[in-house]
N, C-alpha and C positions, 0 to 999 in steps of 0.2 A: 227576212227569214233565211236561215242557212241553206246553202245548196251544195255542201261538200259531198263528195262521193265516198261512200263507206263500204268496205268489204267485210262481211261477217263469215267466219269459218268455224263450223261446229257440227259434229256428227249427231247431235241431239236435235231432232226436227222441231220439237216443241220450243226449245230454247232459241233455235234459229228463227222460227216464225215469230215468236214473241219479241225478240230483240229487233227484228226487222220492222215489225209493226210499230213499236215504240219510236224508233228513230225516223221512220217514214212520216209519222204524225208530227214529229218535231221539224219536219221540212228537209230532211237529208235524202240524198239519192242513195239507195241501198241495193247492193248485190249480195246474194247469199250462196254459199256452197257448203257441201257437207263433208268435205275431205281436204286435208292439207295439200294433196296433189292438185286438186281442182283450184284451190286458192292460189297456189303458186302459178298455175297457168293463167288465171285471171289477172294476176299482178303483172305478169310479163306482157300481157296483151293490152291492158288498159291502164289508165291513170287513176289512182285513188288517193284521197287525202287522209284517210284513217283505215287501219286494219284492226279488226277485233277477232281474236282467235282463241279457241279452247286449247287446253294443254294436252289432255288425254283424249286422243282420237286413234281409231284404227288406221293402219298405214302410217303416213307421215304425221307425226305428232306436232304439237304447237311449238315446242322448242326447236325442232328441226326446221319448221317453216320460218320461224323468226330468223334463224341463222342464215337460211337461204335468201330471205328477203334482204338482209343486210349485206350479204356477199354479192348477190346477183341482180337485185332490183333497185333498192334505194337505201342509202345510209341514213336518211333522216325522216322517212315517212313515219308518223306516229303509230305505235302499235300498243293495243290494249289486250292484256291477257285476261280471259274470263274462264274460271274453272271452279269445279266443286271439290277439288283436291287441294285446298289452300293450306300451305304451310309456309313458314318463314323461309325455309330453304328453297321452296318453289318460287316464291316472290323474288328472292335474291338472284336465283339462277336466271329467271326471265329478264330481270333488269340487266344482268350481265350480258345477256344475248342481244339486248337492244330494245326491250319493251319500255314504254313510258307510263303505263297504267296497269292496275291489277284490281279485278273485281271478283268477288266470291259469289257463287251460286248458293242459295237463291238471292236474287237482287231485285231491287225496286226499280220502276221506270225512272225515278229521280236519280238514283245512283248511276244508272247507265247513261242517262243524258248528261249528268254532271261530269262524269269521267270523260265522255267524248268532247264536251265543251272545253274541259280543262286541258286536254292534250292538244286540241286544235289551237287554243289560245297560246299555250306555251310554245308550240311549234312556230306559230306566226311570229311571236316575239323573238325567238331565236333566229329565225330566218331574216327578220328585219334588222336585228342587231348585226348579224353577219354581213348583210347587204350594206348597212351604214358603215361598218368598219372597213369594208372593201373600198368605200369611196374616199376614205381619208387620204390614200396615196394620190388620188386625183387632185385634191386641194393642194397638196404639197407640190405636185407636178405643175399645177396651174401657176404657182408662184414662180417656178423655174422658167416656164414658157413665156410668161408675161414680162419677165425681166430681160429676156433675150431680144436684142434689137437687130442683130445681124440675121438676115433672112435665111442664109444657108445654114448657119448654126442652129437656127430655130427649127428648120426642117429636119436636120439631123437629130436634134433632141426629141422631136415628136416620134420619130422612128425608133430611136433607142429606148425611150421610156415605155412606149406601147409594147415593144418586143419584150422588154424586161418584165413588165407586170403581167403579161399573158404567157410567158415562157415559150414564145414563138421561135421557130427555127429560122424563119425568113420574115422580113418586114420591108415594105416599100411604101413610098408616098409619091403619088402622081398628081400633078397640078394641071388644071384645065387651061390650055393656051387660047389665044384670041382666034386661032383658026378652027377651034372646036375639037381639037385632039387632046388626049391626055399624054403628058410627058413625064418620065421618071425623073424625080429630083433628088431623092435620097433613098438609100436601101441598106439592109444588113442581111448577110447570108446569101446574097445573089452574086453570081459571076457576071459582072457588067463591064463592057468595053467602054472606057471613059471617053473614047473618041467618037462613039456612035450613040446618038440619042435614041432612047427607046420610046416609041410612040404607039398609042392605041386610038382607034376611032371610037366615038361614042357607039355603044352597042357591041363592040368587038371584045371578045374574051370576058372573063369574070369581072374585071374592073370596069370594062365598058358597059356591061349589063347593069352594074350598080349605078354607074353614072347616068345611064339612060333612064332607069327606074327611080333613082334617087331614094333608095331604101337599103338598109343593111342586108347583107346576105351571109348566112351561116351554112357552111357546107361540110358534111362528113361523108365518109365512104358509102353510108346507107341512105343519104339524103335523096329525096324525090326531086331530081333536077333534070333539065334537058340533057340528052346524051352528049351533045357537043361539049358541055361543061364538064361532064364526067370524064370524057376523053382527055380534056385539057388537064384536069387534075391528075389523071393517070400518067400522062406524058411528062408532067413536071414533078412526078413522084410526091404529090400532095395528098396527105391522108385526112387533113382537116384544114379548113380555111375560114377566115373572117374578112369581109370586105365592107368597109363603112364609108359612105359619102361624107365629104366635108362641105357643109352648106353655110353660107353667110347671107342673112337677110333674104332667104328663099332662093338664093342664087348658088349654083354648084361651083365650087372652087377647086375641088380635087377629090381623090379617093385614097384611103389608107388600106393597104393590103397586109394581112397577117396569115401565115401558114405554118403547119407542122408537117414534117416529113417522116417522123419516127412513130413508134408505137406508143408514144406518151399519151396522156389523157387528152382526148379531143376537146376542141372548144365547146363551150356550153352557152346557153342563152344568157347566163349571168355574165360570161365574158363579153358577149355582144353588147349587153347593157352597159358594162363598164367602159368598153372601147367607144361606144356611142357617146357617152359623156365626155370621154377624152377628146373625141373628134370635135365635139361642141366647144371644148376649151381651146383646142388647137385652132379652130376656125376663128375664135375671138382674137387669139394671138396673131394669126396671119393677117387679120384685117388691117391693122396698123396701130402704132402707139398713140395716135390721136384719140382713140377710144378708151384709153387707160382709165380715166376717171369714171366712165360709165361702167367699165368692167368691174371696178372696185365695188360699185354699188350692187351690181348683180352678185358679186362674190360674197358680200355680206348677207345678201338675201339667201344664198345657198346655205351658208353656215347657219343662219337663223332657222331655216327649214330643217336642217339636220338636228339642231337642238330641240325643236318642237317635235320632230319625229321620235327622238329618244324618249321624251316624256309621254307622247301619245300612245306608246306601246301599251300603257296601262291606263284604262279609263279613269282611274282614281286621280291621276295627275295630269290629265289632259287640260291644256290651257294654263298650266301653272306658270310657265315662262312668261307668257304675255301678261298675265295678271301681275306677276312680279315686276316686270319692266314698267308697267303703268304706275304701280304703287311707288316704285323707286323714282320714276320721273317726277311724279307729283311732289314727293318729299324734296327732291333736288330743287325744283322750282320754288317751293316754300322756303328753302334755305338760301335762295338767292345766288346760286352758282351760275357760271357762265353758260351760254347756249351750247358751246362746244363740249363742256364737261357734262351737261345734261344729256347730250347725245351719247357720249361715252358711257355714262351710267345706264342709260336705257339699253344700249347694246349689251353691256355686261349683265344686265338683268335677264335679257333673253338667253344669253349664252352661259349663265352662271353654272349650270349643271352639265355642260358639255363633257366634262371629265368623266361622267358616269358611263360613258361608252367604254372606258377601260376597266370597269368593275365587273367581275364575273356575274353571270346571270343568276346563279344560285343565291347570291347575296343581294343583288339589286332587286330581284323579283320575290324575295322571301316575304311571306305574309305575316309571320310572327316577328317577335323581337329579335334583334341581332345579338349574337354572343360577343364576348370581348374581342376575339380575333377578327370577327366580321366587322365590328365597329371600327377597329383599327384600319382595316382595308378600305372601308367606306370613306374614312377621313382622308384618304389619298386623293379623292376625286377633284378637290380644288387644284392641287398641284398638277394632276394629269391634265385638267382643263387648261391651266396656264401654259403647259408645255405645248399643247395642241395649238393654242391661239398665238403663242410666241412665234410660231413658224409661218404665220400669215401676215403679209404686209398690211400695215395700217391698224393692226389690232394689239399693238404692244401695251397701250394704256388699258385696254379691256382685259388683257391677260393678267396684268398686275392686280386689277380689282378682283377678278375671278379667283386668283390665288389666295386672297385674303378674306374672302367673303364669309368664311366660317371661323375667323379669328375673333375670340372674345375681346371685349374692350379692355379687360384686365390682363390680357396677354395669353390666356389659356387657349388651347386648341391651335395656336399659331405655329407656323412652320419656319418663321424667320425672326422670332423673338421680338416682334413689334407689339406695341400695346398703346392704348389711349389714342391720342391724336396722331401718333406715328402711323396708325392704320389709315390707309387711304379713305377719304370721305365716301367715295363710291362704295367701297367694301362695307363701311359702317352702315350706310343706308340700306344696302342689299341685305345685310344680316337681319335688320329689323323687319324689312318687307318680307323676307323669306320665312321668318318665324311666324309672323302674323298670318301669312297666306297658308302656311302648313297647319296652324292651329284652327283656322276657320274653314278648313276643307276636310272632307271625309277621306279616310284612308282605310285600307283593309284591316288594320290593327287598331283603329280608334274612330270615335265619332267626332264630328266637328263641334267646336264650342262656339258660343256667341261672340259677337264683336266686342261687347263690353267685357266679357271674361278674358278675351285675348288681350285687350288693352291693359287689364289689371296685371296679367302675366308680364307684359312688356315693361310696365312700370316697376314691377317687383324685381326684374332682372336689370333694370336701368342702373348703370354704373359698374356692373359686374360683367354681364354678357353683352350689354348694349350701351352705346353712346347716349347719355342722357339728353343731349341736345337733339340728336336724331329722333329719339323716342318722342320728345315734346313736339317736334315738327311733324312727325308721323301722326300723332294724335290730333294736332291742329288740322292736318289735311283731312283726316276722317271726319272731323266736325264740319269742315267746309263742304264735304261731299254728303253731309247729313247721314253718315253711316252709324253714328253713335246716338 
C-alpha cells in the first residue's frame, strides 16, 4: 500500500475534503490547506511526494504557487493542477511552470487516484534514470583505478576523480596507519607542507569522527552537528563537506574528505551516495592487484544490476533481461558453441538493452506507438550500449554482440553493413530470443501472444529478419522445455 505524503491546496472546502478522503482511503498520507500561502509554508516545513493545487484561489493562486515551489522548494516534486477553469491555455501554462498533471473539476475518484499514481510512477522512473546515469562515471572511473598499480598514482587519481565529479574545491585522502592515526596521502586545493606529515587521531576532527563511527557524514552550514565540528568548518572556511570512510572487509583503511568553500551548490545526499560508491571502488583498488579477477566478477554483477534496473523501471518489462539471457544460453548450448562463448552470449543477453539508458524518457516510456523520428532514435540504443560496454575491461566481445543484436539477417537495421553469417552468432541468437520474449510478454501497447503463435512468426521471418539455423535451434529448445 502506498505511503507517499501528498499536499492538497484548494480553497473549496468540499473539494479539499473529498480529495483528501479519496487519497487517504487509497493509503496515502494527506495534508490539506486552503490557500496558496499556507501550502507554500507547508512545503518549506515538510517533505512531500506530490502536490495537488487548484489554479483559481484567493491570495496566492496556483500558478504562483507552482512557480515558487520550483524556485524555492523543489525542482522535481510532482505537481498536479486541479481546476474548474480548464482551457488549453491553462494546461499549457501550468505545464510550463512545472506541473506534471492536469485534472478538471468535477472529477471521479478513479481520475484522481490514477493521476496521482501516474505522476508518482513517472517521477520515480525519472529519478531512477538520473541516478543510474550518475553511476556511469563510476564504472568508467573504476576502470581507471583498477588499471593503476602505483599506489601513489592511485591515491592521486582517487582524489582527482572524486573532486571532479562532485565539483569540490578541496579534496584529500587519509589512510589509517599501523599506529591508529590517519595520515594525509593525497590532496587537491589544500596548502600542505610536503615536509610535515598531517596526522589525526581517531575521533579527532571531522575525518576522525568518520573514522571512529565508520559512516559517511554530510555537513552543510545548517546541519545539526556538534558545535566543535561547526567551529572547525568555520575556521577552515568550509560551507559544505562530505567525509566518507574507506572500508575493506569490515576494516577501516582510510577516509576521503571533500569540501566546498564557495557559495556553489552544497553537497546533497545524492552526492554522498555517489561518493560512497566511489569509495567502495577505491577500497577495492587499494586492496591489491591480487583481487583483480574477483573484482571483475563483481564488476559484471554491478553492470548486470544496472541493466536489470533499467528494465525494472517499468513493470511490463521486469525480468526481460534474465529471460532473454536464459533463452539465449539455451540456444547456444543447443548449437554446440564453446563454454566461453555461451558465457559471453549469456552476458550479452543480460546487457543487450543497456543502451536504452541513453534514450530520452519521453520515447523510452511512451505507451503508444513511436513515430518515425522516435523509432530512429530508439534504433540507436544498440550502438549506445556498445559504446558503454566498450569502455569496460573484459566486455569487448559482449559489446560487439550488443551492437548487432537488432541487425536483420538480410542486413536491414544494421549499422555496419553486415548480414547473414557475417553477423556474430551471439547477436543472431539474441535477435530471435528478444523477438520471442517480446511477443509472448504483455506490453502497455499490446497483448501477449501464445508460444505457438510466436513460433509461427519466427518461422515466417526466418531468412529475412532471423537466421534460419538459430530459429530451428530455438524451436528445438522450446520443444525440449515442453513449451510447445
